[in-house]
C-alpha positions, 0 to 999 in steps of 0.5 A: 464125726467118729475118732479114726483111732476107734476103728483102726485095725489091730497092728499087723492085721492088715496084710502087706499085699496087693488089695482093694479097701473101702471106708464105710460110715455109721449107716454102713454106706461105702464112702470111699474105695481105694486100691494099693500095692501094699495094704498095710502101708496104705491104710496105715497112712490114713490113721497117722497123726490128723494134723499130718493129713490133708483136710479132705482126707481128715474129713473122709477118716472122721466120717467113716466108722469101719474099714474093710479090705480084699486081697487080690493076686496083683495090681491088675486085679486091684484096679479092676476090682476098685473099678467095680466097686466104685461103679456099684457103691458110688462112694461120695469121696471118690472123684465122680466125673460128669459131662460138662455138656451133652455131647451129640453122637453119630448113631447107626442102628446096626442090629435092625434089619435095615440100619438107620443113621441118625445124630442123638444124644444120651446114653448108648444102646446095645447093638447099635454102632456109635461115633463120635462124640462131637462138639457141635450137632450141626456140624456132624449133621452137615457132614451126614447130609454130604455123605448120604450122596455117597453112601445112600442109606436109610436115615428116616424114622421108623414111623416114615419107614412103615408109611413108605412100606405101606404106600409102596412109595419112597420118601423125598430122600428116595427121589433125590438119591440120598437113600437106595429106598429099602422101604420099597425093596429097591435094594435087599437087606444085605445090599443095603448093609453093605452101603451101611458098613462103607458109611460106618467104615468111613466114620472109623477112619477108613476114608483113603480105602473108601476113596480107592474102591469108589475110584475103581468102580468109576474107572470100571463103569467108564470102561464098560461105557456106563457112563451115567453110573461113572458120573454118579460115582465121580460126584459121590467121590468128590462129595467124599473128598469134601467130607474128608477135607472138613476134618483137618489132619492133625497127626500126619502118620495116620495114627488111631489115638485118644489124647487126654489132657487135664485142668485142674484147680484146687476145688475141680478137675476138667478132662478133655479127650480128642478121638483121632482116627487116621490122623484126623479128629473124629470126636471131642468130649469133655467132663468136670469133676469135683476134687473130693480128695487130694489125688495127684494128676497121675492117679487121677489120670489112671482112674478116668482112663480105666473107667473110660474104656471099661464103660465103653465110652470111646469112638470106634476104630478102624480095627473095631472096638473103642480102644485105639492102639495109642494113648497120648496123655500130659503125664504117665498115670500111676501104674502105666504098665499095668493099665497099658496091659489091662487095655491091651487084653481088653483090646486084643492087641498091644496098647501104648500109653505115651507122654509126647515131648515134642513133635506133632503129638505134643502140639496136639496135646497142647491144644487138647490142654487149652480146651480142657482149661477153657472148659474149666474156666467156663464151668467156674463162670457158669457156677459163679453166675448163678444168683443163689449160689452166689448169695450162698457163698456170701451167707457162708462167709458172714457166718464163718467170719462172724461178719455183721452183714454179708461182704457184698463188696470184695477187694482182693490184693496181690504182688507180682515181680521178677527177682524184685524188679518191675514190682507191681501190685493189683486190686480186683473187686467183686460185688455181689459175688461178681467180677467188677473189672471197671473197678480194677486198679493197678500199682506200681511200686517205686519206692523200693527195689527188691523182693519184699512182698510185705514191704509192697503190699503195705504201700499198695494198701496205704495208697488205696485206703489213704485215698479212701480217707481223702475222699471222705474228708473231701466229701465231708467238707462239701457238706460242711460248706453247706453244699448239696450231698456228697458226690461219688463223681470227681468234680475235675475229671467227671469220672467215678471216684477210684477208691470212694467205696469201702470194701466189706472184706479184703483178701490178700494172698498169703499166710499169717505174716502178709495178713498181720502186716496188711492189718497193721495198715488198717490199724494205722489208718483207724479203719480196723473196725470197719473193714474185715481182713483175711488171707488165703494161702494157696497150699492148703486153702487155709483162711488166716486171721490177723493175730490168730495162731491157727487157720480157719478151714472151710469145708471142701464144698464150700461155696464161700471157699470157692468165691474167696478162691475166685478173688485170689486167683483174679488178683494173681492173674491181674498182677501177672499181666500187669507186671508181663506188660510193664516188663515187655515194655521195659525190654523194648525200651532197652533194645531201642536205647541202642538205636542212634537218633531215636528220640522219645516221640518215635520211641513212643510210636513204636511202643504204642504200635507193637507193644512187645518185643516178640511183635516188634521182632516180627516187624518187616522194614516196610512195617516200620517205614509205614510209621509216622516219622520213621524213614528207611535209614531209621527203620534199618537202624531198628532192625539192626539193633534187634538183630544184634540183641537176638545175637546177643541173646542166643550167645548167653543161651549157649553160656547158660546165662539166660533163664526163662522169664515168667 
């Protein structure tokens, strides 16, 4: 790798103006493109002390051998030129979005003499009109089939269309009224295009206008005593309403908007978008990208929004084009005003970029975010389930940690508490790179109170590995007594022994202090030569080894690092879940203390039935009376205690004494 100082520009030679810069490797290939309002300040930051740079930025500047820049007049031009160069050079260190799956489009071949409608996938073709993309192909096909009763436009393939023209007979769709059969000249090209235009208007969100149009035509036919035509229009109007109802209203004001949400983790980012037309969801799509650098969320959002609309990937609006008048985002993009100005210029009308704080749009944004989080989780699951990838991850860990064998069994430990109360620990197990949830264990820390994570981890590890040594001693005694080989089944309960297996690798959440404290436990128990121990710090994803002054940093794309992160994140999730469950039950018990005559049996009944204070507060009097041992008076006493607790919490909230938990 090159030394950044070897190609650093001469001090003062970089202009302090807006521009776009590009880093190149020794072969001349562009590896990174960026923009800046002040080129001098931005580029000088890349040549600072390497220890102050993020690892991913260090890798980029050491891979490069040259940096060049182009000065522009303003930030708008910088954004446009940055996008052009990213598309042209495809730099390896820039974020690359890719489809998490192939989404279906609804396409109308508008440039044909007789436009055809079909559902397809893949890239767009010039001259065609596209709607979507959609989450499920079957759902949009079902809607198209229903709408062909209203707008009987052509939907057959070119081959079927030519055969019908040659034979002079329409296909089945023409006979059953789902096509006006332009192939046999039942309608002219202009009349067929008008039907296709109404079909496109519906998918653009103009369903109300079409309902009014059909209603007017139906009334006119009835007034002229054309009752058969009026009946056909009536059925078409009902089919149109059914198709409209399939798309639920999510914004009551009938807004045209695109809603973006992003879910991130240290390695990847997932982007989800909902296309809202006339207040209804008309399409959705998602992408997943590797985070090749330390770009923050506003910059990621700006880059994605600009490239998305520059490529024309949106769905058509009522006014035409693919850019809606409103874009809803979770955070303001880095250059919000500049991006809005650029999109407004491209749309030919004003575009607003909003970050909603409350109301229906905030609720919709939360829904889109949940979809992004689920897409990221699904992507991570698919990646983890690949056998070759898991084998590569364990081979990498064996090499970098200098282990004699691959870590086929990895155990992760974490601690969770709320200001030193309800302290719990978690142990998760990964075997062959996959989570083995039947081996997960929870620990309740009772030996002390307070927020001492190191002492809590010490107790958890001593209990876990103390049981390992006890099981080994018991099995050794079985062998010494001349019985059959040692069993991993508990002779009393008949269940597998909980701690009978020794891990190849132990991962604790934290840096050097946590690792050294955990290593002391293994030393005391005589297991330090048998079990490898590391810590994974969240801030820079550093791997800490016991007794080492400096961490080990794996490459950004390392499958070994990805596996360690999954172990760490899963142990954290498991600990948090256990802590919240205990905290919720403790809150229920504290409220029930105020209920006179409520004994231990009835208390356990309430806990088993409801489990949390939130669910108990939502219960009605009849729900409590239906429980065994509860009469009307006892049930009412429980509800009264809950009401008093709610009133007390409201008073505390008003005086600022209640803080959000979790």
